[in-house]
N, C-alpha and C positions, 0 to 999 in steps of 0.2 A: 594680809594687811601690811606687813613690812615690805612686801614686793611692790605694792601700790605706792607706798611712801617713797621707795627708792626710785621707781620708774616714773612717777607722777601720774596725773589723771589721764594723759593722752599717750602713755607709753605701754599700754597692754600688748599691742602688736610686737613692739620691741622686746618686751619681757618674754612673751610666749616663744618667739623665735630664738632669742639668745639662750634662754634657760632650757628650751627644748633641745638645742644642740648639745648643751652640757650633759643633760640627762638622757639623750638619745631617745626623746619622746616626740609624740605628735600631738598637735592641739594643746589643750591646757593641762595635759597630764604631767608635763615637765614642771609646771608651776605647783601642782599638787605634790609631786615628789619632793620638790625643793622645800615646800612648806613643812613636809614631814621631817626633813633633815634639819630645818631651822628649829622645829619644836624639840627634836632630840638634843640639838646643840645647846639650846637655852634651858633644858630641863634640869632642875636640881638633882633629879634622880640619876643623871649621867655621871655624877661625881662618884668616885670609887667607894667613898665611905657610906653611901646609902644603899639600902636594900633595893634590889632591882637593877643595880648598876650593870651586872653582867649582861642582862637582856638588852639594856640600852646600848651598851658598848658593842654588843653583837650586831644590833640593828644599824648602828653607826658604820661599823666596818664593812658590812655587807652592802648596804644601800647608799651610804653617804661618804664613802672613802674617796680619796683623791680629788679630782676636780669638783665633784659633786659636793663634798664637804667644804671645800674652799669657797664654792659659790654660796653655800648656806652661811658660812661665817661672814662673808662679805656683805650679804644682804642684812644679816643680823647687826652688823656694824654700820649700816646705812650707806653702803657703797655698792655700786653695780659690779657684778662679776665680769 
């Protein structure tokens, strides 16, 4: 949903190609991976004081580190990566 808001109603092709490059993915799988990273980033469980923070932090570092995490943060903030 956030991706559609950032890229607009006619920007799916742009989103698929741009995010696909960031995530090294083909088709819409980059959008799916990005959505996963956005949900981890926005999750209150990702805060160290909450139970489950270790698993969330692990998921973030393995799948959402570097450019992938920056892309997730950008889209969550309403900006294109």
